[in-house]
KEVO-618678 format. One record per atom (N, C-alpha, C): atom name; x, y, z; residue number from 1. Coordinates in Angstrom, 1 decimal. Atoms other than C-alpha are relative to their C-alpha. Example, Ala and Ser with C-alpha at 12.3 -4.5 7.8 and 13.67 -1.06 7.14 Angstrom:
N | 0.9 | -1.2 | 0.0 | 1
CA | 12.3 | -4.5 | 7.8 | 1
C | 0.9 | 1.2 | 0.0 | 1
N | -0.9 | -1.1 | 0.0 | 2
CA | 13.7 | -1.1 | 7.1 | 2
C | -0.8 | 1.1 | 0.8 | 2
This chain:
N | -0.4 | 1.1 | -1.1 | 1
CA | 18.5 | 96.8 | -74.3 | 1
C | 0.3 | -1.3 | -0.6 | 1
N | -0.3 | 1.3 | 0.6 | 2
CA | 20.3 | 93.5 | -74.9 | 2
C | -1.0 | -1.1 | 0.3 | 2
N | 1.1 | 1.3 | -0.3 | 3
CA | 18.3 | 90.3 | -75.0 | 3
C | 0.4 | -0.5 | 0.5 | 3
N | -0.5 | 1.1 | -0.6 | 4
CA | 18.8 | 88.4 | -72.5 | 4
C | -0.2 | -1.6 | -0.1 | 4
N | 0.6 | 1.2 | 0.3 | 5
CA | 19.2 | 84.7 | -72.9 | 5
C | -0.1 | -0.8 | 1.1 | 5
N | 0.7 | 0.9 | -0.9 | 6
CA | 17.2 | 82.0 | -71.2 | 6
C | 0.8 | -1.2 | 0.2 | 6
N | -0.8 | 1.2 | 0.2 | 7
CA | 19.9 | 79.7 | -71.6 | 7
C | 1.1 | -0.1 | 1.2 | 7
N | -1.2 | -0.1 | -1.2 | 8
CA | 22.1 | 78.6 | -68.4 | 8
C | 1.1 | -1.2 | -0.6 | 8
N | -1.0 | 0.8 | 0.5 | 9
CA | 25.6 | 77.5 | -69.1 | 9
C | 0.1 | -1.4 | 0.7 | 9
N | 0.0 | 1.6 | -1.3 | 10
CA | 25.4 | 74.7 | -66.3 | 10
C | -1.3 | -0.8 | -0.1 | 10
N | 1.4 | 0.8 | 0.3 | 11
CA | 22.1 | 73.4 | -67.6 | 11
C | 0.8 | -1.1 | -1.1 | 11
N | -0.3 | 0.6 | 1.0 | 12
CA | 23.8 | 71.8 | -70.7 | 12
C | 1.3 | -0.9 | 0.4 | 12
N | -1.1 | 1.4 | -0.6 | 13
CA | 26.9 | 70.1 | -68.5 | 13
C | -0.9 | -0.8 | 1.0 | 13
N | 1.0 | 0.6 | -1.2 | 14
CA | 23.9 | 68.8 | -66.0 | 14
C | -0.6 | -1.0 | -1.3 | 14
N | 0.7 | 0.8 | 0.9 | 15
CA | 22.5 | 67.4 | -69.3 | 15
C | 1.1 | -1.0 | -0.5 | 15
N | -1.3 | 1.3 | 0.9 | 16
CA | 25.7 | 65.7 | -70.9 | 16
C | 0.2 | -0.8 | 1.4 | 16
N | -0.4 | 0.7 | -1.0 | 17
CA | 26.5 | 64.7 | -67.5 | 17
C | -1.0 | -1.4 | 0.4 | 17
N | 1.3 | 0.9 | -0.4 | 18
CA | 22.9 | 63.2 | -66.7 | 18
C | -0.1 | -1.6 | -1.4 | 18
N | -0.1 | 0.9 | 1.3 | 19
CA | 23.1 | 61.4 | -70.4 | 19
C | 1.2 | -1.1 | 0.2 | 19
N | -1.3 | 1.2 | -0.5 | 20
CA | 26.8 | 59.7 | -69.6 | 20
C | -0.4 | -0.7 | 1.0 | 20
N | 0.1 | 1.3 | -0.6 | 21
CA | 25.3 | 58.3 | -66.4 | 21
C | -1.1 | -0.9 | -0.4 | 21
N | 0.9 | 1.0 | 0.5 | 22
CA | 22.2 | 56.8 | -67.8 | 22
C | 0.5 | -1.1 | -1.0 | 22
N | -0.4 | 0.9 | 1.0 | 23
CA | 24.0 | 55.5 | -70.7 | 23
C | 1.3 | -0.9 | 0.9 | 23
N | -0.7 | 0.7 | -0.9 | 24
CA | 26.6 | 54.2 | -68.2 | 24
C | -0.9 | -1.2 | 0.6 | 24
N | 0.9 | 0.9 | -0.3 | 25
CA | 23.9 | 52.6 | -66.5 | 25
C | -0.8 | -1.2 | -0.5 | 25
N | 0.6 | 0.6 | 1.1 | 26
CA | 22.6 | 50.8 | -69.3 | 26
C | 1.2 | -1.2 | 0.2 | 26
N | -1.4 | 0.9 | 0.5 | 27
CA | 26.1 | 49.6 | -70.1 | 27
C | 0.2 | -0.8 | 1.0 | 27
N | 0.0 | 1.0 | -1.0 | 28
CA | 26.3 | 48.0 | -66.7 | 28
C | -1.0 | -1.0 | 0.2 | 28
N | 1.2 | 0.6 | 0.3 | 29
CA | 22.8 | 46.5 | -66.9 | 29
C | 0.8 | -1.3 | -1.1 | 29
N | -0.6 | 0.8 | 0.9 | 30
CA | 24.2 | 45.0 | -69.8 | 30
C | 0.9 | -1.2 | 0.0 | 30
N | -1.0 | 0.9 | -0.3 | 31
CA | 27.4 | 43.6 | -68.7 | 31
C | -0.4 | -1.1 | 0.9 | 31
N | 0.2 | 0.9 | -1.0 | 32
CA | 25.9 | 42.0 | -65.7 | 32
C | -1.3 | -1.1 | -0.4 | 32
N | 0.7 | 1.0 | 0.3 | 33
CA | 23.2 | 40.3 | -67.5 | 33
C | 0.6 | -0.6 | -0.8 | 33
N | -1.1 | 1.2 | 1.1 | 34
CA | 25.7 | 38.8 | -70.2 | 34
C | 0.8 | -0.7 | 1.1 | 34
N | -0.8 | 0.8 | -1.3 | 35
CA | 27.8 | 37.6 | -66.7 | 35
C | -0.9 | -0.9 | 0.1 | 35
N | 0.8 | 0.5 | -0.6 | 36
CA | 24.8 | 36.4 | -65.4 | 36
C | -0.6 | -1.2 | -1.1 | 36
N | 0.1 | 0.7 | 1.1 | 37
CA | 23.8 | 34.6 | -68.7 | 37
C | 0.9 | -1.0 | -0.3 | 37
N | -1.3 | 0.7 | -0.2 | 38
CA | 27.3 | 33.3 | -69.0 | 38
C | 0.0 | -1.3 | 1.0 | 38
N | -0.2 | 0.9 | -1.1 | 39
CA | 27.1 | 31.4 | -65.7 | 39
C | -1.1 | -0.8 | -0.3 | 39
N | 0.9 | 0.7 | -0.2 | 40
CA | 23.8 | 30.2 | -66.3 | 40
C | -0.1 | -1.0 | -1.1 | 40
N | -0.2 | 1.0 | 1.1 | 41
CA | 24.7 | 28.6 | -69.6 | 41
C | 1.4 | -0.7 | 0.2 | 41
N | -1.2 | 0.7 | -0.2 | 42
CA | 27.9 | 27.0 | -68.4 | 42
C | 1.1 | 0.5 | -0.6 | 42
N | -1.2 | -0.6 | 1.1 | 43
CA | 30.4 | 29.3 | -70.4 | 43
C | 1.0 | 0.4 | 1.3 | 43
N | -1.0 | -0.1 | -1.0 | 44
CA | 33.4 | 29.0 | -68.4 | 44
C | 1.1 | 1.1 | -0.1 | 44
N | -0.9 | -1.2 | 0.0 | 45
CA | 34.7 | 32.9 | -68.1 | 45
C | 0.8 | 0.1 | 1.4 | 45
N | -0.8 | 0.0 | -1.3 | 46
CA | 37.5 | 32.7 | -65.5 | 46
C | 0.8 | -1.2 | 0.0 | 46
N | -0.8 | 1.3 | 0.1 | 47
CA | 38.5 | 29.3 | -65.9 | 47
C | 0.2 | -0.7 | -1.3 | 47
N | -0.6 | 0.0 | 1.3 | 48
CA | 39.8 | 29.2 | -69.3 | 48
C | 1.3 | -0.7 | -0.1 | 48
N | -1.4 | 0.8 | -0.4 | 49
CA | 42.9 | 26.7 | -70.0 | 49
C | 1.2 | 1.5 | -0.3 | 49
N | -1.1 | -1.0 | 0.1 | 50
CA | 45.7 | 29.5 | -69.8 | 50
C | -0.3 | 1.1 | 0.8 | 50
N | -0.2 | -1.2 | -1.1 | 51
CA | 44.7 | 31.5 | -67.1 | 51
C | 0.4 | -0.5 | 1.1 | 51
N | -1.3 | 0.2 | -1.1 | 52
CA | 47.2 | 31.7 | -64.3 | 52
C | -0.8 | 0.0 | 1.5 | 52
N | 0.6 | 0.5 | -1.4 | 53
CA | 46.0 | 30.2 | -60.8 | 53
C | 1.1 | -0.4 | 0.8 | 53
N | -0.8 | 0.4 | -0.7 | 54
CA | 48.5 | 30.0 | -57.9 | 54
C | -0.7 | -0.2 | 1.4 | 54
N | 0.4 | 0.4 | -1.3 | 55
CA | 47.3 | 28.5 | -54.6 | 55
C | 1.0 | -0.5 | 1.0 | 55
N | -1.2 | 0.2 | -1.0 | 56
CA | 49.6 | 28.6 | -51.5 | 56
C | -0.9 | -0.4 | 1.4 | 56
N | 0.4 | 0.2 | -1.5 | 57
CA | 49.2 | 28.0 | -47.8 | 57
C | -0.9 | 1.0 | 0.6 | 57
N | 0.2 | -1.4 | -0.7 | 58
CA | 48.7 | 31.7 | -47.0 | 58
C | -0.9 | 0.6 | -0.9 | 58
N | 1.1 | -1.0 | 0.8 | 59
CA | 46.7 | 32.9 | -50.0 | 59
C | 0.3 | -0.4 | -1.3 | 59
N | 0.1 | 0.6 | 1.2 | 60
CA | 46.0 | 32.5 | -53.6 | 60
C | 0.5 | 1.2 | -0.8 | 60
N | -0.1 | -1.0 | 1.1 | 61
CA | 47.0 | 34.1 | -56.8 | 61
C | -0.7 | -0.3 | -1.0 | 61
N | 0.1 | 0.5 | 1.2 | 62
CA | 44.8 | 34.4 | -59.6 | 62
C | 0.1 | 1.3 | -1.3 | 62
N | -0.1 | -0.8 | 1.1 | 63
CA | 45.2 | 36.1 | -63.1 | 63
C | -0.6 | -0.6 | -1.5 | 63
N | 0.6 | 0.5 | 1.1 | 64
CA | 42.7 | 35.4 | -66.0 | 64
C | 0.6 | 0.3 | -1.6 | 64
N | -0.6 | -0.5 | 1.0 | 65
CA | 45.1 | 35.9 | -68.8 | 65
C | -0.6 | -0.2 | -1.3 | 65
N | 0.9 | 0.4 | 1.5 | 66
CA | 42.9 | 34.0 | -71.9 | 66
C | -1.3 | 0.7 | 0.0 | 66
N | 1.4 | -0.7 | 0.0 | 67
CA | 39.6 | 35.3 | -70.6 | 67
C | 0.3 | 1.6 | -0.1 | 67
N | -0.3 | -1.7 | 0.5 | 68
CA | 41.1 | 39.0 | -70.6 | 68
C | -0.2 | 0.0 | -1.5 | 68
N | -0.2 | -0.3 | 1.5 | 69
CA | 42.1 | 38.3 | -74.3 | 69
C | -1.1 | -0.2 | -1.0 | 69
N | 1.2 | 0.3 | 0.6 | 70
CA | 38.7 | 36.7 | -75.2 | 70
C | -0.8 | 1.2 | 0.1 | 70
N | 1.2 | -1.3 | -0.1 | 71
CA | 36.5 | 39.5 | -73.8 | 71
C | 0.6 | 1.5 | -0.7 | 71
N | -0.4 | -1.0 | 0.6 | 72
CA | 38.9 | 41.9 | -75.0 | 72
C | -0.2 | 0.0 | -1.8 | 72
N | 0.6 | 0.4 | 1.4 | 73
CA | 38.5 | 40.4 | -78.6 | 73
C | -1.5 | 0.2 | -0.4 | 73
N | 1.8 | 0.3 | 0.1 | 74
CA | 34.5 | 40.0 | -78.2 | 74
C | -0.3 | 1.7 | 0.1 | 74
N | 0.5 | -1.6 | -0.3 | 75
CA | 34.3 | 43.8 | -77.2 | 75
C | 0.6 | 1.0 | -0.9 | 75
N | -0.1 | -0.7 | 1.1 | 76
CA | 36.2 | 45.1 | -80.2 | 76
C | -0.5 | 0.0 | -0.9 | 76
N | 0.9 | 0.6 | 1.1 | 77
CA | 34.2 | 43.1 | -82.5 | 77
C | -1.2 | 1.0 | 0.1 | 77
N | 1.3 | -0.5 | -0.4 | 78
CA | 31.0 | 44.4 | -80.7 | 78
C | 0.1 | 1.6 | -0.4 | 78
N | -0.1 | -1.3 | 0.4 | 79
CA | 32.2 | 48.0 | -80.5 | 79
C | 0.3 | 0.7 | -1.5 | 79
N | -0.1 | -0.5 | 1.2 | 80
CA | 33.4 | 48.2 | -84.0 | 80
C | -1.4 | -0.1 | -0.8 | 80
N | 1.4 | 0.7 | 0.5 | 81
CA | 30.1 | 46.7 | -85.5 | 81
C | -1.2 | 1.2 | 0.5 | 81
N | 0.7 | -1.0 | -0.6 | 82
CA | 28.2 | 49.5 | -83.0 | 82
C | 0.6 | 1.4 | -0.6 | 82
N | -0.2 | -1.2 | 0.9 | 83
CA | 30.1 | 52.3 | -84.4 | 83
C | -0.1 | 0.1 | -1.3 | 83
N | 0.3 | -0.1 | 1.8 | 84
CA | 30.0 | 51.5 | -88.1 | 84
C | -1.5 | 0.4 | -0.3 | 84
N | 1.5 | -0.3 | 0.0 | 85
CA | 26.1 | 51.2 | -87.4 | 85
C | -0.5 | 1.5 | 0.3 | 85
N | 0.8 | -1.4 | -0.5 | 86
CA | 26.0 | 54.7 | -85.6 | 86
C | 0.4 | 0.9 | -1.4 | 86
N | -0.4 | -0.8 | 0.8 | 87
CA | 28.1 | 56.5 | -88.3 | 87
C | -1.0 | 0.2 | -1.4 | 87
N | 0.7 | 0.1 | 1.4 | 88
CA | 25.6 | 55.6 | -91.4 | 88
C | -1.3 | 0.9 | 0.2 | 88
């Protein structure tokens, strides 16, 4: 008789999903802590010169152009450093 495997194919997928959710939760906690600390120390994220803000009688429009660029550069640097250390 053939030897039956104890390994269930669905178990591997659930473990990967669980790992992804835990890492995603940790990342969200770190982002939330960073935003909280930025507000606590007075870093003007969202109010940098170059951010577009238009206010009218019936509503307002806000697009943080410079803040988006600054955060993109910072995240690129941080992720590149993490990936370089991860590959060693």
